[in-house]
N, C-alpha and C positions, 0 to 999 in steps of 0.2 A: 676220885674216880676209880673204877675198878674194871677189869676185863677178864674174861675167861679164856682159856686156851682154845685154839682152833681144833675141833675134833678131827680125828684121823680121816674120817670119810670126807671132810671138806677139803682135804688136800689131794683127793684122787685125781684132780685135773693135772697134777704134776706129770703123771704118766703120759697123758695125752700131749702135753706141751713140750716135754723135754726131747721128744723124738724128732721134732722138725727144725729146732733152732739152736742146736748146740754150738755151732760156729758163731752166729751172732751173739749168743749169750756170752760166749768167751770174750768177744770184743767188748761187750758191756762190762764184763768183770775187769778186763784190763784197764778200761777207762776209769772204773771206780777205784782200782788200786793205785793207778798212776796219779790220780788227782791228790796232791798233797794237802792234807787238812791244815787250815791256817791256825787252829788252836788245839791245845791238848785236851784229852778227855779227863774226866775226874778220875783220880787214881785212889788206890787203897780202899776200895769198896770191900766191906767185910759183912759177915752174916752171923747171927746167933746160931747156936747149936740147934740143928733140926730136932723138933720135939714131936713125938708120936702122940697125937691128941686123941686118937680113937681107941688104942689098946685093943684093936680088933683087926686081925689079919685079913679079914674080908672087907673092911671098910673101903668105900669107893666114891667117886664123883664128888670131890670136895668143892664147896662154894665158900667165898670169903667176903667179909664186910668189916668195916671199922667205923665206929660212931665218933662224934666230935669230942667225946670225953676220953678218947684213946682206947676204948675197949675193943678188942678184936674178937670176932665171932667166926667159928668154923662150923659149917653144916656139912653133913655127909650121910650117905646111905650105909647102913650096917646090918649086922645079923639081927634077925627077928626070932622071937620064940615061936612064931607060927611058920610052919613048913612052907617053903617057896615064897615067903614074904621078905620084904626088905623094910627096915625101920629107919625113919628120918630122925637123926640125932643132931644136936648142936652143943658146942662147948664155948664158953666165954673165958677170956683171960687177958693178961697184959704181959708185955715184955719188960723184964728187968733182970739185971745181973747176967746179961747175954743168953737168956733163955726165956721161953714162953712159960708163964706160970698160970695154970688154969685157976679160975675163981671157984670152981665146983666141978664135980664129975659131969660127964656128958648127960644132957637132958633129952629125954625122948619127946619129940615134937609130934610124931605120928607113928603108929605101929604098922602102917601100911603105906608104902611109897613105891612108885614105879622106878626100877633101877636103870636109869639112864642119865648121862651127863646133863642133858637138858630137861630132865623131868621135874626139876625144882630150881628156884632162884631165891636169893636173899638180898635184902636192902635194909640199911640202918635209917629208920625214919627220923629218929631224934636220939639224944643220949639215952641209952638203956631202953629204947623203943625199937624192937626188931620185928620185921615182917618176913614171912617165907610163903611163897606160892609153890604148890606142889600138886602133882597128880597121883592118884592112888593106883595100886596095882591090882592084884587078884586076891586080896585078903579079905578081912572082915568088913571093910567099908564098901559102899557101892563101887563097882569097878569103874576105873577111868574117870572119876569125878575130879574136878578141880577145887582145891581148897586154899584158903588164906589162913595162915597161922600168925597170931599177933601176940607179942609179949611187951609189957610195959614195965617189967621188973628185971631188966638186964638178962632176959633168957631163962629165968628160973621157972616160969610157968607160961603156958600158951593157951590162947582161945582159938579154936578152929571154926571157920565159917565155910560152909559148902556153897560154892558160887554157881556151879552147874546143876546141882540137884538132880543128878541122874537124867540128864537130857536124853529123851527117847532117840534111840538109834545112833548115838554118838559115843565115841571114846576120845578123851581129851589128852593133850600132850603139849610139851614145849612152852611153858608159861614164861612170859616176859613181864617183870614186875617193876613198877615205878612209884616213887613216893617223893613228893615235893610240896612244901608248905601245907602239910596236913592232908594233901590229896593223894589217894592211893588208887592206882590204875593198873589193870592187867590185860594183856593181849595173849591169846593162845590159839591153838589149832584144835579143832574137833573134826574127826573123821568118821564117816559112815561105817558101820560095822561091815567088815568083809568087803570093802569097796575102796576105790581111790578117791571118791568124792570127799572133798575136804572143804571146810569153811573156817575163816579167821573170825574170831569173836573178840569183843572188847567189853569190859565192865568196870565200873567205878564205884568206890566205897561211898555209901551214903550215910552210914552210922558205923560204930565200932563192930557191929555184928551183921551188917546187911550191905548188899550191893545192888546196883541197878540190874535189870534184866539184861542178859547178854545181848549185844548188838552185833549182827553180822556186818563185817566191813569188806569182805572179799571172799572169793571161792574159786575152786578149779575142779573139774571133773577128772583131772589127771594127777591130783595130789598137790600139796603145798610143799615146796622145797626151799631151803635156805631162808626160812623166815627171819627177818631182822626188824628191829623196832628201836626207836630212841625218842626221848622226850625233848620237845623243842623248848629251850629255856625261856622261862617267864611267860609262857603262853597257855600252859595246861594242855597243849595238843600233843598227841602221840603220832609220829610218822611211822608207817608200817610198809615194809617191802617184801616181795617174795617172787619165786619163779613158779610157773604154773605146770611144769613137768620136769622129769629128770633127764630128758633127752636134750643134750646141748644143741643138737641141730634144729630143734623145733620149739625150744622153750622161749617164753617171753617174760620179761621182768615188769612187774606192776608195782605201783606205789599209791598208798592212800595218805594224804597229808593232814587229815583230821578225822575225827570220829563223829561228824555231824551228818553222815549220810552222803557225803560228796563221793561221786563215782571214782573208782580207781583210775590212775593215769598210766598209760602204757609208756614205759621208758624205752623199750626196744627189745630186740631179740638177744637172749643171753641166758646165763646159768650161774649158779652160786653167787647171788648178789650179796654185797656187803653195803651197809648204810652208815652214814655219819651226817651230823648237822652241826652248824655253828650258832652262835648267839644271835646272829642277824636273820636266822631262819633259812639260810641257804642249805640245800640238801645235796649230798654227794652220794652217788651210787656207783660202785665198782662191780664189774661183772666179767664172766668169761663169754666172749662174743665170737662170732663166726663172720669175719669180714673177707669177702671175696674168696671163700673157701679156706681161709686161714683162721685157726683157733688161737685167740690171744686175749689178754686182759684189756678191758676198756673202762672209760670213765664217763659218766654223764653228771651234769650238775644243774641245779636251778638257781635263780636269783630271787631269794626270798620264798616265802611260802606260797605266794600266788604266781610266781614266775614260771615261765616256760622252761622245760628241760632241754639242754643241748643234745643233739644226736650223740650217741656214744662214740668217743674218740679213743684210738689205741693209746695205751700207756707204754711209753718207750717203744715206739714202733719197730718191728722187726726183731724184737728180743723175746726170748722164751722165758718170761717171768711168771711166777705164781704169787698172787697177793695173799700172804698169810693173814694179814690184819691191816685195817684201815681205821684211823682214829683222828678226831679233831681235838686239839689241845685247848687250854684255857686262853691262849693268845689268838685263836682262830686259825692256826696253821693246820694244814692237812698232812698227816704222817702216814707213811706206808712202810710195812714190814714185808719183805719179798724174798723169795727163793729163786735162784737162777742156777741151772745146771750147765756143766761144761765137760768136755772130754779131754783127757790128757794121758800122760805116761808117767810111771814112777821112775826112780833112778835106774832100775834094771831094764827099762824099756817096755814094761808090761802095761797094756792099756787098762785104764781105770776111768771112773767117772768122779767128778767133783761137783758138790753142790755148795753154794755159798748163800748165807743169809745176809741180805742187804737192807739198807734203810734209806729213804728219801723223803724230803719235806717240801711242801709248797706253802709259800707265805703270801701268795697273791690269788687266792680263790681258785687254785688249781689251773691257773694259766701257764705257769712254769714250774718245774721241779728241780731240785738240786741234783747234782750228780750222785748216783747211788753210792752209799758208803758201805764198804764190807765190814761185817761184824765178826763172822767166823766161817770157816770152810771145813768140809768133811770129804774124805775120799773113800772109795770102796771098789773092790773087784767084783762084788756081787750086789749091784744096786738094789735089787728088790723093790720095796715100796718107797724108797727114798730115804734121805738122811734124817729128816726131821720128823719125829713121831708127834711132836706138839710144840707150839710156840705161844708166847703170850708177851704183850707189850703194854706199857703204861707210860704216859708222858706227864712229867711234873709241871707245875704252873710256871716254872722258870724256863721250860723248854727242854730240859734234860729228859732223854728217852731211856727207860729201862726195858731190857729185853731178856727174857728167860726161855730156854728151849730144852727139849729132850731129844737125844739122837739115838737111832736104832743101833743095835749091837754090831751090825755088819759094817758100820761106818766108823772111821778113825779121824779124829780131829787133825786137820792139816797143820803141820809144823809143831805138833805137840806129841809128847811121849805117852800116848794113851794106847793101851794094849787092845788089840782086836778081841772081839767076843764079849766086851763089856759095854753097857749103855753109858751115855753121858748126859749129865744134867747140869747145865751151866747158866751163867748170867753175865751181862755186860751193860755198862752205863755210858751214855754219850755226854758230851759237853752241852752247854745250853743251846748252841746253834744246831746240834745234831750233825756236825761235820766230821766227828771222829769218835770212836768208841774205845773204851778201856779193854785191856786184855781179858779174855774170858775167865771168870771165877767159878770154880767147881763148887756146886751147891751141896751135893750129897755123895755118899760113897758109891763109886761106880761098880762095886761088886754085886750090888743088888740087881736082880734079873732085869727089871724094866721099870720105867716111870710112865705115868699117865696123868692126863687131865690137870693141867696147871691152872690155878686161879691166882690172880695178881691184883694188888690194889696199893694205894698209898695212904698215909695218914697225914694229919695237918702239920706234923713236925718234919716232913720230908723223908720219912722212911718208906721203904717198899716192903710189903708183906707178900709172902708166897705160901701157897698151900698146894699140896700135890698128893697123888696116890702112888705109893711104892707097892707095886703089885706083889701080893703075898705077904706084905708087912704092915699095911695100914695106911692111914692119912697123917701126913706130917705138915708142920708149919715152921716158918723162920722169918726173920726180919733183917733187913739190910741196915748198914749205917746210913745216916741221913745225908741227903745232898748238901754239900757245903756251898751254900749259895745265898743269894738274896733276891727278893722280888721288889718291883716298883709298881705302885698303883696311883691313880689320880682321882681326886674327887673335887668337883664333879668331873665327868669325862668330857663334857662340852659346856662351853660358856658363850653367852652373847655379849657383844661390846659395841659401843658407838665409836665412830672415828674419833681419835684423840683420847679415848678411854683405855682402861686396863682390865683384862680378864684375869681373875685370881683363881688359883688352883692350890689344893693341898696335896702334896706328894708324900706317900708313905713308903718307906724302905724297910722291909722285914727280913731279918736274917734267919737262916736255917742251917742245921748241921754244924753249929758252932762257928759260923762265919763271923769275923770280927775285924775286918779291914775297912778303911775309909773308902767311900765311893765319891767320885767327882761328877758333878752334874753339868750338862750342857744342853743347849737347844739347837736344833737344825730345822730346815724347811720353814723358816719364819716368813711371814708375808713381807712384801717389799716395804722397807722402811720400819718394820716393827722391831721392838726391843724385848729382850727376855731378861728377867732379873730374879735371882733366888735370894731369900734372906740368909741362906748359907749355901755356898756352891760346893762344899765338901761336908759330908756327913757319914757317920758310921752307923750302918743298920743294926737294929737290935731285934731280939726275938719277939718283943712285944710291939715293934714298929716304931720307927723314928720319922718324924714329920718335918717337912720343908715347905715353905710357902713360895709359890711361883707366880710372878706377875708378867703377863704378856701385854705390852702396850702397843696399841695400833696408832699409826700416825694420822693426823687429821685429814690427810688426803687419800687414805686407803679406800679403794673401791669396795662396795658392798659385796659380800660373798662368803662362802664357807672355806676355811683354811685349816689344813691338818698340820700340826706342829709336833715334831718328834723330840721327846725328852729322853736323853741317854744318861745312864748312871754306870760309870766304868770304874772297875777296881781290878788291877792287874789284867789278866786275860779274860775276865768276865765282864760282859757288857749287857745290861738289861735296858730295854727300851719301853716307853709308853707313849702312845700317840693321843694327843688331846685335840679336840675340835674347837676352833674359834670362829664363831659366826659374827661377821661384821654387818650390822644393819643400820637402821636410822629411826629417828623419831620425828614425826610431824604432828602438828596440832593447831588448835584455835582457841581463842578466848572470846566469850560473848557475854554481855555487849562489849563494845570496844571503848566506851566512855561512860562517865557518870558524874553528876554533880552531888557532892557530899558535903553537908554542913558540919561545922565543928560539933563533935559529940555524937555524930551519926556514922553509919557504915553503909556499904553497898556490896551486893553479891554478884559474882561472875562465874559462869560455867566454863571449866577448863576441860578440853578433850584432847587426848593423846592417841596417836595411831602409829603402830609399828610398821616399819618398811624393811624389806630385805631380810625378813626372818628374825629381826631383833626380838629378844625376850629378856625379862629380868625386872628387878626392882628399880624404880625411878623415883627420885626425890624432886619435889617441887619447891621453887623459891622465887622471890621477887628481887629485881635489881633496879635501883634508882629511886626507891621510895624515900622521900625527904623526912627530916625530923618532924614528928607529930603525926605521921601517916604510918600505919602498920598493916602487914599482910598476914593472913592466916588461911591455911589450906586444910580442907577436910575431905579425904585424908591427905596428909602431907607426903606420904609414900604410897605409891601405887604399883601393882604388879601388872606388867604388860606381857601378854602372850604373843608368841610368834605370829606376826601379821594380824594381830588383834588390836583391841583398843582398851582404853581406861579413862575414867572420868573423875574429876574432883571439883569441889566448890571453893572458890577464892572469895574471902571476905576482906575488904579494904575498910579500915576504920580510921577516922580522923579525930585526933585528940586536941589538936590546936592548929591554927592557921600556919602553914609553912612559911618560913622566912625566905624571901626571894631577894637576891642580890641584884640592884638596878643601878646603872650609871647615871650621874647627875646630868640634867639637860643643859644644853648650852645656854648662856645668858642671852637675853634679848638685846637687840642692837640699840644702845643709848650712849650718849657722850660721857666720857670720863671727866671728873672735875679737873679744873685746871691746876689745882694745888699739887696734883701728883707729880708733874714734871717741872713746874715752875721754879723750885729751888735750884735745880741744876742749871736751868737757863739763866737765872739771876746771877749765879756765881760766875758763869762764863762772861756775861756782860760786864760785871764788875771787874774781873781780871783784865779784860780787854781795855777798859777805861783807865785803869791804873797804869798799865803798860804804856798806853798812849800819852798819858800825862808825864810819865817819867822821861819818855823820849823827847817830848817837846821841851821840857826844861833844859835839856842839854844842847838843843840845836837852835833855838830861837833867841832872839834878844830878850833882855830882861823885861822889856815893856810888854812882851807878849805872854810872859810866864803867868802873870796874874790872870789874864783872860783864859788861858787854857786850864789853869788850876781851877778856876771857877766852873768851867764846863765839866771838868771831871767830877767835881764835888756834886754838881747838879745830877750827873748820871748816876752816881752812887746813891744819892738820896731817892732818885726815881726807882731804882731797883729795889731799895729797901722798902719803899712804900708798897710796890706791887707784891713783894713777899709778905708783908704784913696783911694785905687784903686777902690773899689766898689762905693764909693760916686762920684768919678770923672767921671764915664760913662764907658761902656763896650768898648772894643776895636773893637768889631764887632757888627754892628747893626743887630737886629732880623728882620726877614722878616715878614711884615704884611700880613694878609690874604687878597689875591687879591690886595695887595699894592706892590709898588716897593721898592727895598732895599734902606735904607738910605745911603747917601754919607758919607765917612770917612774923617778924617783929617780936612778938611776945615769946616765941620759941616754944609753943605747946607741943606736946607729944603727938606724932603723926598717928593717924587712925590705922588700926591693924587691917591687914589684907583680908579680903573676903574668903570664906571657906568654900569648899566644893571644888572638885577637880584637883589639880596639883597646886599647892600653895604659892601665891606670888611673893616676890621679894618686897620688903618694906621701902617706902619713900624716904628720901633724905630729910633730915630735920631742918626746919627753917631757922634763919638768923634774925637777930633783932636785939633790942635793948634788954630783953628779958633773958638772953642767952640762946644757945643753940637747941633746937628741938630734935628729939630722936625720931628716926624714920619709922614708918608703919611696919609692923611685923608681917612676915609672910603668911599666906593663907594656910590653914591646917590641911593635913593630907585627907584626900577624899576617900570613900568606901570602895577600894579596889578588890576584885576576886583574883585568886591565884590558881593557875593550871599547871599540873605536873604530869610527866610521862613515867610510867612504870612498865618494866619488861618482865614478862612471866617466863621462867626458865625451867628446863627439865635437866636433871643431873644424874648420871650413872657412870660408875667406874672411873671417876675423875673427868669425864667429858661433860660439857655443858652445851645445850641446844636451846636457842631462843624460840619459844612456842608462839608468842604474840605479845602485843603491847596494849595497854589501856591508858586512857586520858582521864585524870581525876581533877575536877574543878572544885575549889573550896571558896565559897562566897565570902 
């Protein structure tokens, strides 16, 4: 990103402001100085030797751009061969060996350019593709026309396209140029000749050499003042703001949020507007307002491109501040560079005035601001026009703010041994949080009479480039040492997850300025019960980017909703953060039909419908659970993409290759008598034992005449038991009837008839006994023709979470 210095006339409001609030301003300064910064600033900022790129003592109004290949381009107005004309020049080069090395001598872009700081602008459209928008002066080209000069060979040659084509009755100025993704757009002011009537126009490139007809987007009969414009990221829209007169008491601030003919929006009464916007489309407008008769700086903001603007609210109420610059950084923070005056006395008791350059940052969409941080102060006995002739600020992607300024010769840097009578051109860099700045670093020789018109930008390696006009000496350029730091990004920035699943992110840590220390990763602001896991919790960033995988797992009971999780990477006193969004939603669905009869070798189709709830979106895999062997499931497609609160469909095909094996318990036997032979041996043994004992006892206690009688009875009992045992072992006299089986044949002992088939097979009958031997029982009936029914559950799986969508019943005959 790049920024240009605030022109001298844009700081005129300092003179109005510092008269009324010197005491409150002093209080603000005391607060700023007394707040101890928690972290140190980046130290040892160095610069290459300033290089005079113009070799023209009259060169002025420098503009600066850097392409993604590292080529630096400096455009400036210089001497022309035509009297009273100024020529637009450009020089390309790179920094190496602590100096800027031009690739070729300066190239003439146009022999006729209006000599003003805002008369042209430059942008790097792509590597070696450079665009310049400029207005002509009073030379050979039609006066006050607007042109676009384009180069595709690194600035060696240019093609010039006239955009206004000598619009009748108008003279054009102040072009704002934008280029993104091949789209080139220009906003400018054209004023009626010899009149204050002014109109803001917009045009867009339609081919390399043509533009749309200019479209009027705003106008004022009292002139256009403080024109500002910025491109809304990723939308193609240009937001434009202005004041409709130069009288702070009656001026109004207007804004157009697009180029589609939407009427301008009245922000409020004010003057000197400054505009900025973030990636969410929020617009911030700072302005000099008149609240209850008090002149002071105010701020208004919108929520998104279609949101209403808040009424302008005072910035640091009661304090006499002047906003030198406002900018939104890559992290969405709003940054302010301000000047505050105060009165004091020197060591000898002489009254003097002090002016301090301050910095403040808001990280919550301008709801709150950090305490102003002092950067540098200057004192003077002869205040004149103020301490700062020009200021410029740029904010790196890691949050470090770089500030450059020029001080007028009547002002002396406080606390420094800078002799009065010489101008000052210096620089300071903050830490990533913007809470403390380094000691000022002098950029150029203070013996030169004056400095003007600072241009500032950064390159992809973290260097800051400065171009400026040393009055009477030409245009110079220099480059700072890179910010020693690292950045952290997340891809994607937001993920959807189901309860019980995990949202996966890839974190990239990129080093700049030779940073080589390890960074430790942590998560904060996790949803209740959620877990955060890195594949490596410590990693050393590299210049090409080092990757880490992050998984945020949501518990199964987590409520649906959007959750912001902060990822921190800390190394020493440097901490970088990245916020990722986790959207916890749900999946509901259905399967139709819910049942089918499928023969072996056949298949059946089912329609599966999924519906997102709670904003869930992502890839969902479909699967079956409970399908037995011989039954298979196939989905077409097997993976579907579900949009937030949308739906997706798939077709499930169930195929049966064989009848499933079903495990069944044996039925209880029918109620029939058990053969006597199963228990008779035990009973016979007990009877025999009893008889023997009785006989033994009798022989001891009775007379001998009785012994023979008792011995005979005992023998009879033994014979009887033996006979019963033999009968039971030899087979029953009558066969038992088998369940569903025929009766066994007696006497000849033929084999029993097998049981009948159909239904569940019956058990065979017992074999009959007889002289021919024992017959075998009838065999059980064969199994009948049963069908088998099984239940299958259809499931949706995403991020490790599984949701049951529905179930189907499959019957195989």
